[in-house]
N, C-alpha and C positions, 0 to 999 in steps of 0.2 A: 821683238814685234810688240803691239800695244791692242790690249783687249780693253770692251768696255765694262763696265761690272753687269750690263743685262749678257756681255755672251759669256762674260764670267758663269752665269749663272745657268746661262743655255748648254753652253759648251764644256763643263767644266773637265769631263775625262782626257776631251782630245787636249785641251790645255793641259794637265797636269803629265800627260805623255810627252809633249812636246818638253816641258820641263826638264822631267828626265831623261828627254836627250840631249839636254844641255843650253834650249833655250830660254832666254831670259824675257818674260812677259811682264808689260808693264801695264797695268790696269790702272783703266781711267774713269774719273766721274767727273761730269758736265768739264769735259776738255782736258781736266788736270789731273794727273800723275797722285793718286792716291797710294800704290802698294805696288809691288815688283812680285813677281812670282820665278822662282828657281829651285831647280834640283840641287839635290844635297847628293855630295860624293860620296860612293858609297866606302864605308868603313872597311879597315883589312879583316878579314878572318881570323878570330883568335883561339886557336887551336883548344880541344879540350882538353884538360887536365888530366893526365894518368893520373889512374886511380890510385894505384899502389904508392906512387911518389908524394901523393897527396898525402893518404893512410900516416905514411911515415915522416912526414913532415908533421902530422898533428899528433901524432903518438910522442916525436922530440918535444914538441909544444908542452903538451900536459906533463910530460917529464919537468921541464925545465920551469913551470912554472906551480907545480904541484906544491900543497904544504905538508904533506904526506900525513894528513888528517884526515880519517875518514869515521865521517858520521850519519847520522839519519837522515834521508830524503826530505825536502822541504814538502813534498807531499805528508810525508809519516808525521813532523814536526805541527803541520797545520790539523792533522786529523788528530792528535793527542789534544792540541788547544780546542779543538771545537769538542772534544769527548767532556774535558773538565767542565766546560759551560751546562751540558745536560743536569 
């Protein structure tokens, strides 16, 4: 299908519906094709991750990457530095 820029401006909803249904629309200006409007194939649904599996993987990753050192939180360090300025 071919549509002019004016048609796109006045009938955009209908033309988008056609593109979603698989129609390719060539957009013309002054008799020359300047763009094409096509639909996008739906992406396959990605299942939501199982929360328990995700938490187990996170715990395993933390164990693997942990340095074993425990120290003050960043907020506590910043608070100490700020209090030293006063």
